[in-house]
N, C-alpha and C positions, 0 to 999 in steps of 0.2 A: 620747431618746424618738423613735422613727421613726414618722412619720405621713404621710398622703397630703395632697394639696391640699384634699380634702374634710373631713378630720378635724383639720387643724392648729389650728382655733379651740378645739377641745376640749382640745388640748394646752396652749394658753395659759391656759385656765380652770383646768386642773389645776395648772399652775405658780403661778398666782395664789393658789390655795388653799394650796399648799405654803409659799409665802412668808408668807401670813397666819398660818400655824401655826409659823413660825420656821425652816422648812427652806430649804435652797438649792434654787433651781429646776433642773430637768433641762434639758440641752441638747436642743433640738428640731431634728431633721433631717427636712426635708420632701422627699419623693420625688415626682416628677411622675406623674400618671396616664397610663398607656400606653393608646393608642387602637387600635382595629382599623381595617381598611381602609375602613370607613364612618364613621369618626370617633366610634365609640361606645366606651365604657369596656370594657377587658378585665378580666374578673373570674374568679375560680376557679369561681364558680357557673355562669357561662356556658360555661366549659370542661367542667365536670362534666355539664352538660345537653347536651353535644355540639353546641352552637350554633356554637362556634368552636373552632379548634385552639389549641395553645399559642403559636402565632405570631400569633394574632389574625385568622386567615383564616376567612372565613365558609364554612360547610360546605353550606348549602342555597341558595346562589345560584351560578349559572354564572360561572366566572371563566376568564380567559385570561392566561397568562404568556408574554411574549416572551423566548425563550431567546437568540435571535440575530437581529440586524438587518442583517448584512452581506451584500453581494452577491458571490458567487463564492468567497470564502475568508475565513477569520477574520483579524483584525488585532489589534494591541494594544488597539484601541478598541472593536471590535465582533466578536462571534462570528457564524459563518455560520448558515444557516436553522434555525429551530426554534420551535415554538409548542406550549404545553401548555394543554389545556382541561380543567377539572375541574368536576364536578357530582355531588352526592349520592354521593360515594364512588367515582365512576368517573373515570379519568384517561386522557386520549387525547393522544398526541403527533403533531404534524403536521410532517413532515420532520425529518431527523436529521443536522445538520452535524457537523463534526469536533469541536466543543467541547460537544456536547449533554450528555454525562455530567457534565462539570464544571459546566455552567450549571444543571443540575437540582439538583446538590448545593448550589450557591450560593443557589438559590431555595427551599431546604428542601423540595423535592419528591422523595419517595423514588422511586428508579428502579424498585424492586420494586412500586410502586403502579400502574405502567402496565398498562392492560388491552388497548389497541389502539395500533398505530402506523400512520399513513397517510403514504405517500411520494408526493409530487406528480408526480415524473417522474425519468427516468434520468440526469440530470446529476449527477455524482458529489458535488458539494458539498451535495446534498440528501439523501444517504443514506450518506456515507462514515463517519459516526459509529455506524452500526448494529452492526458487529462489536464495537467497544469497549463499547457500551452493553449488549449482550446477554451477551457472554462474560465480560468482566472485571469486571462489576458485578452483573448478575443471578445469574450462576453463583456468584460468591463470596458473594453474599448469601443463597444457598440458597432462591431463589424456587421455588415449587411450582406456582402456578396457571398456566394456559396464557397464552401471549402470541400475539396475532393481528397479523400484519403484512400490511396491505393495500397493494399496490403494482403498478405496471405490470410486465408479464412481464419486461422487460429488467432491472429491478431485482432481481426474484426470481431470475432466471438468474445474476446477478452475485453475489448473496449466498449462495445455497445451497451452492456449493462450499466456502466458508469453513467452514461447519458440518461438511461431510463430511470435510474434511482436518484439523479441529481435534482434538488428541489427547484432549480430555476431552469425554465425551458430556454434552449438556445435561440437567440434572436436571429440567427442566420442558418441556412441549410447546411447540414453536414452530411455529405454523401460518401458512403463507403463502397468501394469497388474492389473486388478481387483483382489481383495482379493480372494484367493483360500483356500480351507480347509487345505491343507498340501503342503509345499514347501520343497524340498530337496536341501540342499546347499553343494557345493563341493563334488559332487558324493556321497552324503549321509552321510558325516561326521557330518553334522548338519541337524536337522529337525525342521522346524517352522510350528506349527499348529495354525491356527486362530480359535477363537471361539467367538460367539456372547455374548455380555454382555448387561446389562440393564441400559442404559444411557437415556438422554433426547431426543436423536435421535435414530432411530431404527438401522441404518447401522453402528454399532459400535462394535469394536472387542478388545479382549485381545489376547495374544500370549503365547504359550508354546514353549520353545526352548530347545531341547535336543541334546546331542552329542553322538558320537558312543561308548562312555564308560558308557552310562546310566545315566549321570547327567542331571538335568532338572532345568531350570529357567523359571519362569512365570511372565509375565508383564500384569497387569490387564487392562491397559488403564483407561478411565474414566467410572465408573460404580457405581450403587447402589448395595447393597448386592444381590448376585444372585448365584443359585446353579451351574451354568456353571463354575464359577471361582473356587468354592470348588472342583468340580469334576476334572477339568483340573489341579488343583494345588496339587492333592493328593500326599503327600510325596515328594514334590518338595524340592530341595536344597535351593532355595531362591524364595520367592514370593514377587515381587515388587507390592504392592497394594496401591491404592490411599487411603488417609485418609485426606480428604479435610477439615473437621471441627471437633472440639471437640463436645462431646455429649450435651453440654449446649447450642449449637447453635439451637435456636428454630424457625428458619425461613425455607423457602423452600430449600431443599438440591439440587434441580435441577439435580437429577439423580446421586448424589455423595454419598460417604460413610463417616461415622464418624470414628474417631480413634478406638473407642471401638468396632464398628461393624467390622472393618478390622481385629482387633485382634481375634474376634470370628471366622471370616472366616479362618484365619490362623490356629487356634486351630482345627476347624472342618476338615480342609484339612491335618492336621498333618504335616505341613511343617517344615523343619529344621530351617529356619530363615525367619522372616517377616520383610520387610523393607518398611516403610511408605513414601509416596511421594505425589505429587500434593497437597501441603499444601497451604491453603488459605492465601492470602496476609494479612489478618487481624491479623495473628499471627507472621509475619516475624520479626517485631521489638521487640517483647517480646514473646518468645517461652515457657515461664514457664508453662502455663496452658496446652499447647500441650504436652510438655515432661512429665508433671504430669500424663496425661491420657495414655501416651504411655508406660505403664508398665504392666507386667503380669508375674505371677509365673508359668503359664501354657505353655508359648511359648517364644522362643528367638526372641525378637522384638526390633527394633531400628528405630530411626527417620533418614530417609535418608538425606545425606548431598551432596551438589553439588561436583562433581569431585571425589567422593569416589569410589574406585575400589574393587570389590569382586571377589575372586578366589575360584573355587570349584574343 
């Protein structure tokens, strides 16, 4: 007899009655109750009511999934840049590193569910995954709805020729839009606001994503410490901020931020949670020094991990 943790006592009662009647008891197999990401029980009723999907992911709360937390390029330990934000059936990707397609599959996020892609800047590690994502996955999956790619013109100019020279015409519209200040998604259920950050190239952006319930997630992109990030992250639920190096790195930071500086930014912005990402490859095989610096009694801070999902 297969039972859950909640119903196993009933099984024992049944077996007692069987033994009282002269029958052999049944073997009882108890299976654990599977919880969703808020530690509530997954049930077929909740799935049928469209409250959660079959993986236990909440459908009516904004969530963010880190696809890649590496700086520069992927390693065996961490993939390069990528963050997916989901809310009320809308799915947005921020940056698209070389492993993005694979990471989305690992996260059980359908590539064809993407509505918009935002690229922070024209360094290739932040958009090199776009051709694979669009051509080898969306085309093969017979996507039909339009895909809007918001990016600096340097990225658009680099990607468009790939479509022009590809032998198969895309079966769905791909719309390229230069970065605008504010984009409303899904008739205003989500708002994406872009803002300039201070990186080694000038046309570089961070993004503030808010839902119609007042929650806010901020993605810094690549940046050195700057006031724009602090201002746009004010009291955010989650700030995903790059922390490329530890403070003992005494070389050129190339427009990046140290872990300690990222923590100070989170404190100044009074964010609820700071998640560090864009971690230099020099730490991947031994993260001790990085974890040692990523501590604070002033703020809720954690080191980002690939494929981790956050719900607010």
